[in-house]
PDB file of N, H, CA, C and O in Angstrom:
ATOM      1  N   MET A   1      14.883  26.085   6.632  1.00  0.00           N
ATOM      2  CA  MET A   1      14.301  24.783   6.712  1.00  0.00           C
ATOM      3  C   MET A   1      13.557  24.343   7.538  1.00  0.00           C
ATOM      4  O   MET A   1      14.007  23.575   8.389  1.00  0.00           O
ATOM      5  N   THR A   2      12.219  24.696   7.528  1.00  0.00           N
ATOM      6  H   THR A   2      11.853  25.319   6.837  1.00  0.00           H
ATOM      7  CA  THR A   2      11.585  24.118   8.477  1.00  0.00           C
ATOM      8  C   THR A   2      11.629  22.293   9.278  1.00  0.00           C
ATOM      9  O   THR A   2      12.618  21.575   9.130  1.00  0.00           O
ATOM     10  N   SER A   3      10.366  21.834  10.085  1.00  0.00           N
ATOM     11  H   SER A   3       9.563  22.417  10.205  1.00  0.00           H
ATOM     12  CA  SER A   3      10.486  20.516  10.223  1.00  0.00           C
ATOM     13  C   SER A   3       9.116  20.385  10.647  1.00  0.00           C
ATOM     14  O   SER A   3       8.293  21.162  11.132  1.00  0.00           O
ATOM     15  N   HIS A   4       9.120  19.120  10.306  1.00  0.00           N
ATOM     16  H   HIS A   4       9.789  18.489   9.913  1.00  0.00           H
ATOM     17  CA  HIS A   4       7.369  19.346  10.404  1.00  0.00           C
ATOM     18  C   HIS A   4       7.506  18.254  12.070  1.00  0.00           C
ATOM     19  O   HIS A   4       8.403  17.479  12.399  1.00  0.00           O
ATOM     20  N   PRO A   5       6.360  18.596  12.724  1.00  0.00           N
ATOM     21  CA  PRO A   5       6.029  17.813  13.856  1.00  0.00           C
ATOM     22  C   PRO A   5       5.791  16.135  13.368  1.00  0.00           C
ATOM     23  O   PRO A   5       5.136  16.227  12.330  1.00  0.00           O
ATOM     24  N   ALA A   6       6.020  14.742  13.643  1.00  0.00           N
ATOM     25  H   ALA A   6       6.551  14.667  14.487  1.00  0.00           H
ATOM     26  CA  ALA A   6       5.961  13.429  13.359  1.00  0.00           C
ATOM     27  C   ALA A   6       4.616  13.121  13.874  1.00  0.00           C
ATOM     28  O   ALA A   6       4.703  12.896  15.081  1.00  0.00           O
ATOM     29  N   PRO A   7       3.411  13.022  13.443  1.00  0.00           N
ATOM     30  CA  PRO A   7       1.682  12.163  13.743  1.00  0.00           C
ATOM     31  C   PRO A   7       1.686  11.189  14.364  1.00  0.00           C
ATOM     32  O   PRO A   7       2.328  10.158  14.162  1.00  0.00           O
ATOM     33  N   ALA A   8       0.449  11.616  15.759  1.00  0.00           N
ATOM     34  H   ALA A   8      -0.072  12.453  15.923  1.00  0.00           H
ATOM     35  CA  ALA A   8       0.611  11.604  16.877  1.00  0.00           C
ATOM     36  C   ALA A   8       0.753   9.953  16.441  1.00  0.00           C
ATOM     37  O   ALA A   8       0.402   9.621  15.309  1.00  0.00           O
ATOM     38  N   GLN A   9       1.123   9.252  17.105  1.00  0.00           N
ATOM     39  H   GLN A   9       1.409   9.522  18.025  1.00  0.00           H
ATOM     40  CA  GLN A   9       1.013   7.006  16.861  1.00  0.00           C
ATOM     41  C   GLN A   9       0.195   6.945  18.199  1.00  0.00           C
ATOM     42  O   GLN A   9       0.623   7.357  19.278  1.00  0.00           O
ATOM     43  N   THR A  10      -1.095   6.353  17.981  1.00  0.00           N
ATOM     44  H   THR A  10      -1.442   6.019  17.105  1.00  0.00           H
ATOM     45  CA  THR A  10      -2.188   5.856  19.111  1.00  0.00           C
ATOM     46  C   THR A  10      -1.778   4.932  19.154  1.00  0.00           C
ATOM     47  O   THR A  10      -1.052   4.558  20.076  1.00  0.00           O
ATOM     48  N   THR A  11      -2.133   4.184  18.080  1.00  0.00           N
ATOM     49  H   THR A  11      -2.722   4.487  17.332  1.00  0.00           H
ATOM     50  CA  THR A  11      -2.464   2.776  17.530  1.00  0.00           C
ATOM     51  C   THR A  11      -1.484   2.037  17.431  1.00  0.00           C
ATOM     52  O   THR A  11      -0.406   2.610  17.587  1.00  0.00           O
ATOM     53  N   ASN A  12      -1.439   0.550  17.149  1.00  0.00           N
ATOM     54  H   ASN A  12      -2.315   0.084  17.022  1.00  0.00           H
ATOM     55  CA  ASN A  12      -0.084  -0.280  16.299  1.00  0.00           C
ATOM     56  C   ASN A  12      -0.831  -0.539  14.893  1.00  0.00           C
ATOM     57  O   ASN A  12      -0.476  -1.557  14.299  1.00  0.00           O
ATOM     58  N   VAL A  13      -1.941   0.358  14.216  1.00  0.00           N
ATOM     59  H   VAL A  13      -2.229   1.186  14.699  1.00  0.00           H
ATOM     60  CA  VAL A  13      -2.374   0.548  13.233  1.00  0.00           C
ATOM     61  C   VAL A  13      -0.873   0.520  11.729  1.00  0.00           C
ATOM     62  O   VAL A  13      -0.562  -0.352  10.918  1.00  0.00           O
ATOM     63  N   ASP A  14      -0.639   1.123  11.844  1.00  0.00           N
ATOM     64  H   ASP A  14      -0.891   1.832  12.503  1.00  0.00           H
ATOM     65  CA  ASP A  14       0.797   1.925  11.576  1.00  0.00           C
ATOM     66  C   ASP A  14       1.679   0.381  10.938  1.00  0.00           C
ATOM     67  O   ASP A  14       1.914  -0.153   9.854  1.00  0.00           O
ATOM     68  N   ASP A  15       1.945   0.141  12.444  1.00  0.00           N
ATOM     69  H   ASP A  15       1.754   0.575  13.324  1.00  0.00           H
ATOM     70  CA  ASP A  15       2.890  -0.841  12.023  1.00  0.00           C
ATOM     71  C   ASP A  15       2.887  -2.247  10.865  1.00  0.00           C
ATOM     72  O   ASP A  15       3.534  -2.833   9.997  1.00  0.00           O
ATOM     73  N   THR A  16       1.514  -2.219  11.705  1.00  0.00           N
ATOM     74  H   THR A  16       0.989  -1.743  12.410  1.00  0.00           H
ATOM     75  CA  THR A  16       0.692  -3.094  10.552  1.00  0.00           C
ATOM     76  C   THR A  16       0.916  -3.228   9.362  1.00  0.00           C
ATOM     77  O   THR A  16       1.402  -4.241   8.859  1.00  0.00           O
ATOM     78  N   THR A  17       0.420  -1.711   8.474  1.00  0.00           N
ATOM     79  H   THR A  17       0.025  -0.888   8.883  1.00  0.00           H
ATOM     80  CA  THR A  17       0.259  -1.594   7.578  1.00  0.00           C
ATOM     81  C   THR A  17       1.898  -1.335   6.998  1.00  0.00           C
ATOM     82  O   THR A  17       2.013  -1.383   5.774  1.00  0.00           O
ATOM     83  N   SER A  18       3.006  -1.099   7.705  1.00  0.00           N
ATOM     84  H   SER A  18       2.913  -1.060   8.700  1.00  0.00           H
ATOM     85  CA  SER A  18       3.917  -0.705   6.899  1.00  0.00           C
ATOM     86  C   SER A  18       4.782  -2.461   6.786  1.00  0.00           C
ATOM     87  O   SER A  18       5.910  -2.637   6.325  1.00  0.00           O
ATOM     88  N   MET A  19       4.244  -3.099   7.111  1.00  0.00           N
ATOM     89  H   MET A  19       3.328  -2.956   7.485  1.00  0.00           H
ATOM     90  CA  MET A  19       4.389  -4.734   7.301  1.00  0.00           C
ATOM     91  C   MET A  19       4.192  -4.971   6.519  1.00  0.00           C
ATOM     92  O   MET A  19       5.115  -5.495   5.895  1.00  0.00           O
ATOM     93  N   CYS A  20       2.818  -4.824   5.788  1.00  0.00           N
ATOM     94  H   CYS A  20       2.068  -4.398   6.294  1.00  0.00           H
ATOM     95  CA  CYS A  20       1.557  -5.211   4.419  1.00  0.00           C
ATOM     96  C   CYS A  20       2.916  -4.576   4.146  1.00  0.00           C
ATOM     97  O   CYS A  20       3.974  -5.052   4.555  1.00  0.00           O
ATOM     98  N   ALA A  21       2.789  -3.323   3.333  1.00  0.00           N
ATOM     99  H   ALA A  21       1.929  -2.935   3.001  1.00  0.00           H
ATOM    100  CA  ALA A  21       3.761  -2.413   2.693  1.00  0.00           C
ATOM    101  C   ALA A  21       4.776  -3.482   2.018  1.00  0.00           C
ATOM    102  O   ALA A  21       4.788  -4.011   0.907  1.00  0.00           O
ATOM    103  N   PHE A  22       5.574  -3.573   3.083  1.00  0.00           N
ATOM    104  H   PHE A  22       5.564  -3.143   3.985  1.00  0.00           H
ATOM    105  CA  PHE A  22       6.946  -3.591   3.271  1.00  0.00           C
ATOM    106  C   PHE A  22       7.099  -5.640   2.195  1.00  0.00           C
ATOM    107  O   PHE A  22       7.899  -6.032   1.346  1.00  0.00           O
ATOM    108  N   GLY A  23       6.012  -6.267   2.812  1.00  0.00           N
ATOM    109  H   GLY A  23       5.362  -5.948   3.502  1.00  0.00           H
ATOM    110  CA  GLY A  23       6.080  -7.061   2.083  1.00  0.00           C
ATOM    111  C   GLY A  23       5.345  -7.401   0.429  1.00  0.00           C
ATOM    112  O   GLY A  23       5.850  -8.123  -0.432  1.00  0.00           O
ATOM    113  N   PHE A  24       4.115  -6.689   0.335  1.00  0.00           N
ATOM    114  H   PHE A  24       3.705  -6.103   1.033  1.00  0.00           H
ATOM    115  CA  PHE A  24       4.014  -6.925  -0.482  1.00  0.00           C
ATOM    116  C   PHE A  24       4.584  -5.772  -1.739  1.00  0.00           C
ATOM    117  O   PHE A  24       3.607  -5.606  -2.469  1.00  0.00           O
ATOM    118  N   CYS A  25       5.554  -5.078  -2.172  1.00  0.00           N
ATOM    119  H   CYS A  25       6.347  -5.213  -1.578  1.00  0.00           H
ATOM    120  CA  CYS A  25       6.630  -4.268  -2.617  1.00  0.00           C
ATOM    121  C   CYS A  25       7.496  -4.852  -2.638  1.00  0.00           C
ATOM    122  O   CYS A  25       8.254  -4.382  -3.485  1.00  0.00           O
ATOM    123  N   PHE A  26       8.226  -6.355  -1.802  1.00  0.00           N
ATOM    124  H   PHE A  26       7.610  -6.738  -1.113  1.00  0.00           H
ATOM    125  CA  PHE A  26       9.476  -6.896  -1.120  1.00  0.00           C
ATOM    126  C   PHE A  26       8.786  -7.739  -3.024  1.00  0.00           C
ATOM    127  O   PHE A  26       9.010  -7.388  -4.183  1.00  0.00           O
ATOM    128  N   PHE A  27       7.872  -8.996  -2.382  1.00  0.00           N
ATOM    129  H   PHE A  27       7.691  -9.281  -1.441  1.00  0.00           H
ATOM    130  CA  PHE A  27       7.398  -9.812  -3.820  1.00  0.00           C
ATOM    131  C   PHE A  27       6.898  -9.171  -4.966  1.00  0.00           C
ATOM    132  O   PHE A  27       6.772  -9.582  -6.120  1.00  0.00           O
ATOM    133  N   PHE A  28       6.711  -8.400  -4.591  1.00  0.00           N
ATOM    134  H   PHE A  28       6.813  -8.067  -3.654  1.00  0.00           H
ATOM    135  CA  PHE A  28       6.061  -7.446  -6.172  1.00  0.00           C
ATOM    136  C   PHE A  28       7.553  -6.572  -6.822  1.00  0.00           C
ATOM    137  O   PHE A  28       7.323  -5.937  -7.851  1.00  0.00           O
ATOM    138  N   SER A  29       7.846  -6.560  -6.717  1.00  0.00           N
ATOM    139  H   SER A  29       8.033  -7.076  -5.881  1.00  0.00           H
ATOM    140  CA  SER A  29       9.630  -6.187  -7.040  1.00  0.00           C
ATOM    141  C   SER A  29      10.708  -6.900  -7.227  1.00  0.00           C
ATOM    142  O   SER A  29      11.705  -6.630  -7.897  1.00  0.00           O
ATOM    143  N   PHE A  30      10.447  -7.871  -6.571  1.00  0.00           N
ATOM    144  H   PHE A  30       9.637  -8.091  -6.028  1.00  0.00           H
ATOM    145  CA  PHE A  30      11.127  -9.064  -6.561  1.00  0.00           C
ATOM    146  C   PHE A  30      10.228 -10.246  -8.475  1.00  0.00           C
ATOM    147  O   PHE A  30      11.055 -10.774  -9.219  1.00  0.00           O
ATOM    148  N   PHE A  31       8.915 -10.363  -8.777  1.00  0.00           N
ATOM    149  H   PHE A  31       8.243  -9.934  -8.174  1.00  0.00           H
ATOM    150  CA  PHE A  31       9.026 -10.427  -9.850  1.00  0.00           C
ATOM    151  C   PHE A  31       8.508  -9.781 -10.535  1.00  0.00           C
ATOM    152  O   PHE A  31       7.699 -10.021 -11.431  1.00  0.00           O
ATOM    153  N   CYS A  32       9.147  -8.441  -9.982  1.00  0.00           N
ATOM    154  H   CYS A  32       9.803  -8.246  -9.254  1.00  0.00           H
ATOM    155  CA  CYS A  32       8.834  -7.805 -11.897  1.00  0.00           C
ATOM    156  C   CYS A  32      10.268  -7.922 -12.428  1.00  0.00           C
ATOM    157  O   CYS A  32      10.621  -7.717 -13.590  1.00  0.00           O
ATOM    158  N   CYS A  33      11.165  -8.343 -11.224  1.00  0.00           N
ATOM    159  H   CYS A  33      10.879  -8.509 -10.281  1.00  0.00           H
ATOM    160  CA  CYS A  33      13.038  -8.517 -11.342  1.00  0.00           C
ATOM    161  C   CYS A  33      12.412 -10.231 -12.337  1.00  0.00           C
ATOM    162  O   CYS A  33      12.711 -10.362 -13.524  1.00  0.00           O
ATOM    163  N   LEU A  34      11.905 -10.899 -11.880  1.00  0.00           N
ATOM    164  H   LEU A  34      11.663 -10.792 -10.916  1.00  0.00           H
ATOM    165  CA  LEU A  34      12.071 -12.111 -13.157  1.00  0.00           C
ATOM    166  C   LEU A  34      10.716 -11.987 -13.881  1.00  0.00           C
ATOM    167  O   LEU A  34       9.745 -12.743 -13.856  1.00  0.00           O
ATOM    168  N   THR A  35      10.914 -10.849 -14.520  1.00  0.00           N
ATOM    169  H   THR A  35      11.703 -10.235 -14.540  1.00  0.00           H
ATOM    170  CA  THR A  35       9.788 -10.426 -15.673  1.00  0.00           C
ATOM    171  C   THR A  35      10.620  -9.343 -16.708  1.00  0.00           C
ATOM    172  O   THR A  35      10.777  -8.169 -16.371  1.00  0.00           O
ATOM    173  N   PRO A  36      11.158  -9.903 -18.072  1.00  0.00           N
ATOM    174  CA  PRO A  36      11.359  -9.320 -18.953  1.00  0.00           C
ATOM    175  C   PRO A  36      10.647  -7.809 -19.493  1.00  0.00           C
ATOM    176  O   PRO A  36      11.157  -6.704 -19.676  1.00  0.00           O
ATOM    177  N   VAL A  37       9.062  -8.373 -19.669  1.00  0.00           N
ATOM    178  H   VAL A  37       8.648  -9.271 -19.520  1.00  0.00           H
ATOM    179  CA  VAL A  37       8.373  -7.109 -20.118  1.00  0.00           C
ATOM    180  C   VAL A  37       8.250  -5.633 -19.139  1.00  0.00           C
ATOM    181  O   VAL A  37       8.455  -4.514 -19.610  1.00  0.00           O
ATOM    182  N   PHE A  38       7.845  -5.919 -17.587  1.00  0.00           N
ATOM    183  H   PHE A  38       7.678  -6.828 -17.205  1.00  0.00           H
ATOM    184  CA  PHE A  38       8.634  -4.497 -16.906  1.00  0.00           C
ATOM    185  C   PHE A  38       9.815  -3.143 -17.586  1.00  0.00           C
ATOM    186  O   PHE A  38      11.003  -3.382 -17.806  1.00  0.00           O
ATOM    187  N   ASP A  39       9.312  -2.081 -17.770  1.00  0.00           N
ATOM    188  H   ASP A  39       8.347  -1.887 -17.591  1.00  0.00           H
ATOM    189  CA  ASP A  39      10.449  -1.750 -17.796  1.00  0.00           C
ATOM    190  C   ASP A  39      10.227  -0.076 -16.956  1.00  0.00           C
ATOM    191  O   ASP A  39       9.191   0.055 -16.305  1.00  0.00           O
ATOM    192  N   VAL A  40      11.109   0.994 -17.008  1.00  0.00           N
ATOM    193  H   VAL A  40      11.951   0.888 -17.537  1.00  0.00           H
ATOM    194  CA  VAL A  40      11.413   2.099 -16.376  1.00  0.00           C
ATOM    195  C   VAL A  40       9.963   2.444 -16.245  1.00  0.00           C
ATOM    196  O   VAL A  40       9.445   2.136 -15.172  1.00  0.00           O
ATOM    197  N   CYS A  41       9.279   2.979 -17.068  1.00  0.00           N
ATOM    198  H   CYS A  41       9.700   3.229 -17.940  1.00  0.00           H
ATOM    199  CA  CYS A  41       7.504   2.940 -16.142  1.00  0.00           C
ATOM    200  C   CYS A  41       7.276   2.001 -15.365  1.00  0.00           C
ATOM    201  O   CYS A  41       7.891   2.254 -14.330  1.00  0.00           O
ATOM    202  N   ASN A  42       6.934   1.397 -15.306  1.00  0.00           N
ATOM    203  H   ASN A  42       6.434   1.191 -16.147  1.00  0.00           H
ATOM    204  CA  ASN A  42       6.472   0.464 -14.126  1.00  0.00           C
ATOM    205  C   ASN A  42       7.723   0.504 -13.041  1.00  0.00           C
ATOM    206  O   ASN A  42       7.505   0.147 -11.883  1.00  0.00           O
ATOM    207  N   PHE A  43       9.008   0.937 -13.438  1.00  0.00           N
ATOM    208  H   PHE A  43       9.184   1.227 -14.378  1.00  0.00           H
ATOM    209  CA  PHE A  43       9.133   1.508 -12.379  1.00  0.00           C
ATOM    210  C   PHE A  43       9.240   2.698 -11.221  1.00  0.00           C
ATOM    211  O   PHE A  43       9.437   2.779 -10.008  1.00  0.00           O
ATOM    212  N   PHE A  44       9.024   3.440 -12.187  1.00  0.00           N
ATOM    213  H   PHE A  44       8.865   3.374 -13.172  1.00  0.00           H
ATOM    214  CA  PHE A  44       8.232   4.803 -12.193  1.00  0.00           C
ATOM    215  C   PHE A  44       7.058   4.784 -11.301  1.00  0.00           C
ATOM    216  O   PHE A  44       6.988   5.440 -10.262  1.00  0.00           O
ATOM    217  N   PHE A  45       6.171   4.030 -11.737  1.00  0.00           N
ATOM    218  H   PHE A  45       6.228   3.497 -12.582  1.00  0.00           H
ATOM    219  CA  PHE A  45       4.454   3.272 -11.116  1.00  0.00           C
ATOM    220  C   PHE A  45       5.317   3.255  -9.506  1.00  0.00           C
ATOM    221  O   PHE A  45       5.428   4.223  -8.755  1.00  0.00           O
ATOM    222  N   ILE A  46       5.925   1.677  -9.248  1.00  0.00           N
ATOM    223  H   ILE A  46       5.835   0.890  -9.859  1.00  0.00           H
ATOM    224  CA  ILE A  46       6.435   1.256  -8.366  1.00  0.00           C
ATOM    225  C   ILE A  46       6.470   2.644  -7.225  1.00  0.00           C
ATOM    226  O   ILE A  46       5.888   2.886  -6.168  1.00  0.00           O
ATOM    227  N   PHE A  47       7.558   3.426  -8.138  1.00  0.00           N
ATOM    228  H   PHE A  47       8.031   3.229  -8.997  1.00  0.00           H
ATOM    229  CA  PHE A  47       8.317   3.898  -6.564  1.00  0.00           C
ATOM    230  C   PHE A  47       6.852   5.686  -6.581  1.00  0.00           C
ATOM    231  O   PHE A  47       6.723   6.267  -5.503  1.00  0.00           O
ATOM    232  N   LEU A  48       6.446   5.946  -7.185  1.00  0.00           N
ATOM    233  H   LEU A  48       6.551   5.474  -8.061  1.00  0.00           H
ATOM    234  CA  LEU A  48       5.160   7.159  -6.702  1.00  0.00           C
ATOM    235  C   LEU A  48       4.674   5.906  -6.336  1.00  0.00           C
ATOM    236  O   LEU A  48       5.651   5.754  -5.602  1.00  0.00           O
ATOM    237  N   PHE A  49       3.903   4.618  -6.142  1.00  0.00           N
ATOM    238  H   PHE A  49       3.110   4.742  -6.738  1.00  0.00           H
ATOM    239  CA  PHE A  49       3.004   4.447  -5.103  1.00  0.00           C
ATOM    240  C   PHE A  49       4.489   3.528  -3.913  1.00  0.00           C
ATOM    241  O   PHE A  49       4.317   2.545  -3.192  1.00  0.00           O
ATOM    242  N   ASP A  50       5.054   3.868  -4.004  1.00  0.00           N
ATOM    243  H   ASP A  50       5.194   4.667  -4.589  1.00  0.00           H
ATOM    244  CA  ASP A  50       5.797   2.919  -2.608  1.00  0.00           C
ATOM    245  C   ASP A  50       6.297   5.182  -2.284  1.00  0.00           C
ATOM    246  O   ASP A  50       7.254   5.405  -1.543  1.00  0.00           O
ATOM    247  N   THR A  51       5.821   5.958  -2.679  1.00  0.00           N
ATOM    248  H   THR A  51       5.043   5.777  -3.280  1.00  0.00           H
ATOM    249  CA  THR A  51       6.339   7.508  -1.734  1.00  0.00           C
ATOM    250  C   THR A  51       5.157   7.436  -1.547  1.00  0.00           C
ATOM    251  O   THR A  51       5.097   8.083  -0.501  1.00  0.00           O
ATOM    252  N   LEU A  52       4.021   7.104  -1.784  1.00  0.00           N
ATOM    253  H   LEU A  52       4.069   6.578  -2.633  1.00  0.00           H
ATOM    254  CA  LEU A  52       2.610   7.660  -1.183  1.00  0.00           C
ATOM    255  C   LEU A  52       2.681   6.752  -0.071  1.00  0.00           C
ATOM    256  O   LEU A  52       3.025   7.369   0.937  1.00  0.00           O
ATOM    257  N   ILE A  53       2.486   5.495   0.148  1.00  0.00           N
ATOM    258  H   ILE A  53       2.206   4.994  -0.670  1.00  0.00           H
ATOM    259  CA  ILE A  53       3.001   4.879   1.337  1.00  0.00           C
ATOM    260  C   ILE A  53       4.105   5.206   2.021  1.00  0.00           C
ATOM    261  O   ILE A  53       3.982   4.835   3.188  1.00  0.00           O
ATOM    262  N   PHE A  54       4.919   5.628   1.858  1.00  0.00           N
ATOM    263  H   PHE A  54       5.019   5.930   0.910  1.00  0.00           H
ATOM    264  CA  PHE A  54       5.951   6.339   2.889  1.00  0.00           C
ATOM    265  C   PHE A  54       5.132   7.777   3.687  1.00  0.00           C
ATOM    266  O   PHE A  54       5.257   8.044   4.882  1.00  0.00           O
ATOM    267  N   PHE A  55       4.494   8.386   2.924  1.00  0.00           N
ATOM    268  H   PHE A  55       4.392   8.169   1.953  1.00  0.00           H
ATOM    269  CA  PHE A  55       3.840   9.621   3.066  1.00  0.00           C
ATOM    270  C   PHE A  55       2.394   9.828   4.295  1.00  0.00           C
ATOM    271  O   PHE A  55       1.852  10.761   4.887  1.00  0.00           O
ATOM    272  N   TYR A  56       2.186   7.794   4.153  1.00  0.00           N
ATOM    273  H   TYR A  56       2.626   7.036   3.672  1.00  0.00           H
ATOM    274  CA  TYR A  56       0.702   7.506   5.223  1.00  0.00           C
ATOM    275  C   TYR A  56       1.159   6.831   6.409  1.00  0.00           C
ATOM    276  O   TYR A  56       0.792   6.939   7.579  1.00  0.00           O
ATOM    277  N   THR A  57       2.091   6.066   5.831  1.00  0.00           N
ATOM    278  H   THR A  57       2.390   5.978   4.881  1.00  0.00           H
ATOM    279  CA  THR A  57       2.920   5.073   6.559  1.00  0.00           C
ATOM    280  C   THR A  57       4.584   5.361   7.437  1.00  0.00           C
ATOM    281  O   THR A  57       5.075   4.573   8.246  1.00  0.00           O
ATOM    282  N   HIS A  58       4.978   6.207   7.154  1.00  0.00           N
ATOM    283  H   HIS A  58       4.579   6.846   6.496  1.00  0.00           H
ATOM    284  CA  HIS A  58       6.156   6.984   7.204  1.00  0.00           C
ATOM    285  C   HIS A  58       7.644   5.655   7.498  1.00  0.00           C
ATOM    286  O   HIS A  58       8.659   5.709   8.192  1.00  0.00           O
ATOM    287  N   PHE A  59       6.978   4.408   6.420  1.00  0.00           N
ATOM    288  H   PHE A  59       6.153   4.364   5.856  1.00  0.00           H
ATOM    289  CA  PHE A  59       8.537   3.561   6.707  1.00  0.00           C
ATOM    290  C   PHE A  59       9.172   3.373   5.274  1.00  0.00           C
ATOM    291  O   PHE A  59       9.074   2.840   4.168  1.00  0.00           O
ATOM    292  N   TYR A  60       9.912   4.219   6.125  1.00  0.00           N
ATOM    293  H   TYR A  60       9.992   4.652   7.023  1.00  0.00           H
ATOM    294  CA  TYR A  60      11.659   4.265   5.399  1.00  0.00           C
ATOM    295  C   TYR A  60      12.024   3.201   4.463  1.00  0.00           C
ATOM    296  O   TYR A  60      12.333   3.495   3.309  1.00  0.00           O
ATOM    297  N   PHE A  61      12.013   2.005   4.863  1.00  0.00           N
ATOM    298  H   PHE A  61      11.762   1.766   5.801  1.00  0.00           H
ATOM    299  CA  PHE A  61      12.446   0.454   4.868  1.00  0.00           C
ATOM    300  C   PHE A  61      12.012   0.640   2.838  1.00  0.00           C
ATOM    301  O   PHE A  61      12.725   0.193   1.940  1.00  0.00           O
ATOM    302  N   ILE A  62      10.777   1.356   2.660  1.00  0.00           N
ATOM    303  H   ILE A  62      10.198   1.719   3.390  1.00  0.00           H
ATOM    304  CA  ILE A  62      10.056   1.140   1.132  1.00  0.00           C
ATOM    305  C   ILE A  62      10.857   1.657   0.439  1.00  0.00           C
ATOM    306  O   ILE A  62      10.520   1.216  -0.660  1.00  0.00           O
ATOM    307  N   PHE A  63      12.110   2.598   0.182  1.00  0.00           N
ATOM    308  H   PHE A  63      12.384   2.956   1.074  1.00  0.00           H
ATOM    309  CA  PHE A  63      12.629   3.343  -0.469  1.00  0.00           C
ATOM    310  C   PHE A  63      14.010   2.334  -0.541  1.00  0.00           C
ATOM    311  O   PHE A  63      14.604   2.616  -1.581  1.00  0.00           O
ATOM    312  N   LEU A  64      14.629   1.393   0.112  1.00  0.00           N
ATOM    313  H   LEU A  64      14.146   1.164   0.957  1.00  0.00           H
ATOM    314  CA  LEU A  64      14.988   0.193  -0.225  1.00  0.00           C
ATOM    315  C   LEU A  64      14.995  -0.426  -1.484  1.00  0.00           C
ATOM    316  O   LEU A  64      15.556  -0.451  -2.580  1.00  0.00           O
ATOM    317  N   PHE A  65      14.162  -0.880  -0.849  1.00  0.00           N
ATOM    318  H   PHE A  65      13.706  -0.860   0.041  1.00  0.00           H
ATOM    319  CA  PHE A  65      13.408  -1.999  -2.617  1.00  0.00           C
ATOM    320  C   PHE A  65      13.149  -1.314  -3.786  1.00  0.00           C
ATOM    321  O   PHE A  65      13.660  -1.854  -4.768  1.00  0.00           O
ATOM    322  N   ASP A  66      12.224   0.185  -4.121  1.00  0.00           N
ATOM    323  H   ASP A  66      11.809   0.624  -3.323  1.00  0.00           H
ATOM    324  CA  ASP A  66      13.467   1.272  -4.959  1.00  0.00           C
ATOM    325  C   ASP A  66      14.151   0.775  -5.554  1.00  0.00           C
ATOM    326  O   ASP A  66      14.119   0.360  -6.712  1.00  0.00           O
ATOM    327  N   THR A  67      15.206   0.768  -4.422  1.00  0.00           N
ATOM    328  H   THR A  67      15.232   1.106  -3.481  1.00  0.00           H
ATOM    329  CA  THR A  67      16.281   0.992  -4.724  1.00  0.00           C
ATOM    330  C   THR A  67      17.307  -0.644  -5.702  1.00  0.00           C
ATOM    331  O   THR A  67      18.198  -0.739  -6.546  1.00  0.00           O
ATOM    332  N   MET A  68      16.323  -1.732  -4.777  1.00  0.00           N
ATOM    333  H   MET A  68      15.599  -1.655  -4.092  1.00  0.00           H
ATOM    334  CA  MET A  68      16.731  -2.705  -5.325  1.00  0.00           C
ATOM    335  C   MET A  68      16.611  -2.689  -6.601  1.00  0.00           C
ATOM    336  O   MET A  68      17.493  -2.832  -7.447  1.00  0.00           O
ATOM    337  N   PHE A  69      14.589  -2.365  -6.843  1.00  0.00           N
ATOM    338  H   PHE A  69      13.872  -2.249  -6.155  1.00  0.00           H
ATOM    339  CA  PHE A  69      14.358  -2.250  -8.022  1.00  0.00           C
ATOM    340  C   PHE A  69      15.034  -2.251  -9.329  1.00  0.00           C
ATOM    341  O   PHE A  69      15.481  -3.085 -10.117  1.00  0.00           O
ATOM    342  N   PHE A  70      14.926  -0.979  -9.235  1.00  0.00           N
ATOM    343  H   PHE A  70      14.563  -0.302  -8.595  1.00  0.00           H
ATOM    344  CA  PHE A  70      15.898   0.003 -10.061  1.00  0.00           C
ATOM    345  C   PHE A  70      17.498  -0.650 -10.605  1.00  0.00           C
ATOM    346  O   PHE A  70      18.003  -0.358 -11.689  1.00  0.00           O
ATOM    347  N   PHE A  71      17.974  -1.361  -9.819  1.00  0.00           N
ATOM    348  H   PHE A  71      17.563  -1.598  -8.938  1.00  0.00           H
ATOM    349  CA  PHE A  71      19.668  -2.503 -10.011  1.00  0.00           C
ATOM    350  C   PHE A  71      19.115  -3.538 -10.486  1.00  0.00           C
ATOM    351  O   PHE A  71      19.792  -4.387 -11.066  1.00  0.00           O
ATOM    352  N   CYS A  72      17.620  -3.675 -10.311  1.00  0.00           N
ATOM    353  H   CYS A  72      17.070  -2.985  -9.841  1.00  0.00           H
ATOM    354  CA  CYS A  72      17.230  -4.975 -11.141  1.00  0.00           C
ATOM    355  C   CYS A  72      17.195  -4.606 -12.702  1.00  0.00           C
ATOM    356  O   CYS A  72      17.948  -5.045 -13.572  1.00  0.00           O
ATOM    357  N   LEU A  73      16.145  -3.698 -12.847  1.00  0.00           N
ATOM    358  H   LEU A  73      15.533  -3.342 -12.140  1.00  0.00           H
ATOM    359  CA  LEU A  73      15.873  -2.868 -13.989  1.00  0.00           C
ATOM    360  C   LEU A  73      18.125  -2.826 -14.932  1.00  0.00           C
ATOM    361  O   LEU A  73      18.742  -3.308 -15.882  1.00  0.00           O
ATOM    362  N   VAL A  74      18.196  -2.530 -14.550  1.00  0.00           N
ATOM    363  H   VAL A  74      17.695  -2.138 -13.778  1.00  0.00           H
ATOM    364  CA  VAL A  74      20.234  -2.240 -15.104  1.00  0.00           C
ATOM    365  C   VAL A  74      20.498  -3.504 -14.760  1.00  0.00           C
ATOM    366  O   VAL A  74      20.875  -3.880 -15.870  1.00  0.00           O
ATOM    367  N   LEU A  75      20.587  -4.402 -14.119  1.00  0.00           N
ATOM    368  H   LEU A  75      20.281  -4.096 -13.218  1.00  0.00           H
ATOM    369  CA  LEU A  75      21.513  -5.679 -14.374  1.00  0.00           C
ATOM    370  C   LEU A  75      20.873  -6.414 -15.487  1.00  0.00           C
ATOM    371  O   LEU A  75      21.595  -6.781 -16.414  1.00  0.00           O
ATOM    372  N   PHE A  76      19.622  -6.671 -15.507  1.00  0.00           N
ATOM    373  H   PHE A  76      19.037  -6.373 -14.753  1.00  0.00           H
ATOM    374  CA  PHE A  76      19.041  -8.045 -16.617  1.00  0.00           C
ATOM    375  C   PHE A  76      17.958  -6.501 -17.291  1.00  0.00           C
ATOM    376  O   PHE A  76      17.167  -6.661 -18.221  1.00  0.00           O
TER     377      PHE A  76
END
């Protein structure tokens, strides 16, 4: 298992982008929970979208919202 070096953090742009992605995914996931139209296909779309955000921003908490959104789909 090879370890990949983390990209150099030269500015705070990544932090700002991470917080924007954090807020967007939070409200979007909350909206999807309240809307019965959304199904598993939409969950996979959001998961792929969050994965792209993760690779660009290295923001780990994005996956917590994927988990929360999945439980919302199961419970409701």
